[in-house]
Backbone bond lengths (Angstrom), bond angles and torsions (degrees), N, CA, C in turn:
res aa  C-N    CA-C-N  psi(-1)  N-CA   C-N-CA  omega(-1)  CA-C   N-CA-C  phi
1 X - - - 1.454 - - 1.522 108.17 -
2 X 1.308 117.30 134.28 1.454 122.72 177.54 1.516 109.59 -73.84
3 X 1.318 116.14 133.36 1.463 121.08 -179.92 1.520 109.95 -97.21
4 X 1.311 117.14 150.11 1.465 123.77 176.52 1.517 108.43 -127.26
5 X 1.303 116.51 151.76 1.466 121.65 178.32 1.519 110.45 -95.48
6 X 1.316 114.92 149.95 1.460 122.09 175.46 1.517 106.97 -127.39
7 X 1.321 117.22 130.14 1.454 121.60 176.42 1.515 108.10 -109.98
8 X 1.317 115.74 128.86 1.464 121.14 -179.77 1.517 107.93 -123.43
9 X 1.311 116.86 129.48 1.464 120.80 176.55 1.528 108.58 -99.81
10 X 1.325 113.88 129.11 1.456 120.57 179.59 1.528 107.04 -151.64
11 X 1.325 116.80 149.61 1.469 118.30 -179.38 1.533 110.00 -65.19
12 X 1.317 115.40 152.59 1.467 122.26 -173.27 1.530 112.30 -59.46
13 X 1.322 117.15 -38.54 1.470 120.39 -178.35 1.535 110.61 -64.46
14 X 1.326 116.63 -45.19 1.466 120.62 179.18 1.519 110.30 -63.21
15 X 1.334 116.90 -43.20 1.466 120.48 179.37 1.522 110.38 -60.29
16 X 1.318 117.53 -44.00 1.469 121.34 -179.46 1.528 110.86 -62.54
17 X 1.332 116.02 -45.08 1.465 119.47 179.15 1.530 110.65 -62.78
18 X 1.318 117.19 -43.82 1.467 121.02 179.38 1.527 110.55 -63.96
19 X 1.325 117.07 -41.50 1.468 120.76 179.20 1.526 110.99 -63.22
20 X 1.324 117.57 -39.32 1.474 121.26 177.92 1.520 111.16 -62.76
21 X 1.326 117.11 -42.88 1.463 120.88 179.60 1.518 110.15 -67.16
22 X 1.337 117.22 -45.50 1.468 120.61 178.05 1.525 110.38 -58.17
23 X 1.341 116.23 -42.73 1.455 121.02 179.97 1.526 111.21 -61.61
24 X 1.321 116.97 -38.16 1.466 120.28 177.76 1.521 111.86 -62.41
25 X 1.340 117.11 -26.30 1.465 122.06 176.40 1.531 110.81 -90.73
26 X 1.337 117.47 1.75 1.455 121.26 179.80 1.520 113.47 80.82
27 X 1.324 116.72 23.26 1.470 121.82 -176.30 1.523 110.90 -123.57
28 X 1.328 115.87 162.99 1.458 120.28 169.18 1.527 107.87 -108.84
29 X 1.329 116.81 170.68 1.464 119.59 -175.67 1.527 112.60 -64.06
30 X 1.318 118.14 -34.02 1.470 120.13 177.84 1.528 110.91 -63.44
31 X 1.324 116.77 -43.22 1.466 120.59 178.52 1.522 111.38 -63.58
32 X 1.327 116.14 -41.18 1.465 120.33 179.05 1.531 110.01 -63.42
33 X 1.332 116.31 -42.32 1.465 120.42 -179.98 1.529 110.72 -63.67
34 X 1.346 117.10 -44.37 1.475 119.80 177.85 1.521 110.60 -61.25
35 X 1.340 116.93 -44.03 1.470 120.43 179.15 1.527 110.66 -61.60
36 X 1.317 115.95 -40.52 1.463 120.97 179.38 1.525 111.08 -61.26
37 X 1.326 117.23 -47.25 1.469 121.34 179.25 1.532 111.11 -61.66
38 X 1.333 116.64 -44.26 1.469 120.06 -179.78 1.520 111.21 -63.38
39 X 1.308 115.95 -39.70 1.464 120.34 179.11 1.533 110.96 -65.59
40 X 1.311 117.19 -40.65 1.466 121.15 176.77 1.523 110.00 -57.00
41 X 1.327 116.43 -47.00 1.466 121.05 -178.87 1.523 110.70 -64.08
42 X 1.336 117.20 -46.78 1.478 120.66 -178.91 1.519 112.41 -61.65
43 X 1.328 115.93 -42.58 1.469 120.53 -172.86 1.525 113.47 -94.02
44 X 1.324 116.52 -8.25 1.477 120.32 -174.47 1.524 110.30 53.12
45 X 1.321 114.67 42.95 1.464 121.62 179.90 1.522 109.18 -173.08
46 X 1.321 116.50 -166.44 1.459 121.46 -179.02 1.535 108.77 -121.73
47 X 1.343 116.61 76.62 1.466 120.14 -172.86 1.525 116.72 -101.29
48 X 1.325 119.67 0.10 1.454 120.71 -173.88 1.523 109.97 -58.29
49 X 1.333 115.72 130.67 1.450 120.37 -169.66 1.525 112.34 -138.74
50 X 1.328 119.00 65.56 1.458 122.49 174.04 1.515 107.42 -104.54
51 X 1.326 117.44 121.51 1.461 119.20 -177.55 1.515 110.63 -154.54
52 X 1.318 114.79 159.63 1.451 121.83 171.37 1.523 108.00 -87.93
53 X 1.312 116.95 149.03 1.468 117.08 168.87 1.531 107.65 -67.03
54 X 1.315 116.78 162.63 1.467 118.95 179.02 1.525 109.26 -53.47
55 X 1.307 114.27 131.61 1.460 121.00 -176.63 1.522 108.32 -112.20
56 X 1.338 117.59 134.18 1.464 118.72 176.35 1.535 110.38 -58.13
57 X 1.316 116.70 144.88 1.465 122.08 -178.97 1.530 111.22 -55.98
58 X 1.327 116.51 -40.47 1.459 120.49 -179.62 1.535 111.11 -60.86
59 X 1.331 116.75 -38.72 1.465 120.94 178.51 1.520 110.72 -67.52
60 X 1.323 116.79 -43.88 1.463 120.60 178.50 1.523 111.06 -60.25
61 X 1.334 116.47 -42.46 1.464 120.73 178.70 1.525 111.16 -65.10
62 X 1.332 117.01 -39.57 1.462 120.52 178.98 1.527 110.64 -65.25
63 X 1.333 117.18 -40.33 1.467 120.06 177.33 1.521 111.45 -64.59
64 X 1.332 116.92 -42.12 1.466 120.61 177.44 1.528 110.45 -60.97
65 X 1.339 115.98 -42.90 1.463 120.48 179.41 1.531 110.56 -63.72
66 X 1.337 116.55 -42.70 1.465 120.52 179.71 1.525 110.89 -62.99
67 X 1.338 116.70 -41.62 1.466 119.59 178.08 1.528 111.21 -63.84
68 X 1.328 117.01 -40.19 1.466 120.74 179.13 1.528 110.60 -64.29
69 X 1.318 116.91 -43.59 1.463 121.22 178.67 1.526 109.88 -63.43
70 X 1.332 116.73 -45.24 1.466 120.24 -179.08 1.517 111.92 -63.81
71 X 1.326 116.80 -36.17 1.471 119.40 -178.73 1.529 111.39 -69.28
72 X 1.334 117.14 -27.67 1.467 121.13 178.25 1.525 111.51 -81.05
73 X 1.324 115.24 -16.07 1.452 121.42 -177.60 1.532 111.68 54.94
74 X 1.328 115.36 38.47 1.460 120.08 176.79 1.528 108.57 -137.37
75 X 1.298 115.31 152.93 1.453 120.78 -178.02 1.525 110.95 -78.78
76 X 1.315 115.76 151.24 1.462 120.97 176.88 1.517 110.60 -74.51
77 X 1.336 115.79 -32.24 1.461 121.70 -178.91 1.519 109.05 -122.29
78 X 1.334 116.14 152.86 1.460 121.02 -179.71 1.525 112.91 -83.36
79 X 1.348 116.16 -23.28 1.458 118.61 -178.75 1.528 109.45 -157.80
80 X 1.328 115.49 173.16 1.466 120.95 -177.32 1.522 112.15 -63.44
81 X 1.338 117.57 -37.32 1.465 120.64 -179.70 1.536 110.48 -58.95
82 X 1.335 116.99 -44.17 1.467 120.34 177.97 1.528 110.97 -62.49
83 X 1.320 116.38 -38.44 1.462 120.45 178.94 1.523 110.20 -61.11
84 X 1.334 116.87 -49.87 1.458 120.85 -178.05 1.526 111.93 -67.63
85 X 1.319 117.37 -35.05 1.462 120.87 178.27 1.529 111.28 -64.30
86 X 1.326 116.65 -28.53 1.466 119.89 -178.39 1.526 112.66 -77.41
87 X 1.330 117.12 -17.11 1.447 120.91 -178.58 1.516 111.40 -76.64
88 X 1.311 116.71 135.91 1.459 121.32 177.47 1.522 108.09 -84.29
89 X 1.310 116.60 102.56 1.462 120.48 -178.57 1.519 111.95 -108.82
90 X 1.334 117.14 15.32 1.460 120.19 -177.03 1.533 112.76 -64.39
91 X 1.332 117.16 -22.70 1.458 121.09 -178.65 1.539 113.26 -93.22
92 X 1.339 117.16 -0.64 1.456 121.55 -177.61 1.514 110.08 -94.75
93 X 1.346 115.85 131.06 1.459 119.77 178.30 1.527 109.71 -73.98
94 X 1.311 116.26 140.35 1.483 122.12 179.30 1.494 110.65 -93.59
């Protein structure tokens, strides 16, 4: 089968967010795009429906932070004491 290229313009932030979600499903954006096109043809419509349930903002921010830390391949803290000091334990009974 002859292959054709598709060029899609999208802002960098949207592309990054989409790539992160695709990666969580074990896919890359090219694979998602091919699946989307095939689904359109099969269904004669636009029915592809892969999504996360609504995620609290705090969780989304924590995931973004974790991805940033992982991409740097460096720890956020130098030792365990720094890690524990960063935790807000003011609400925990002693």
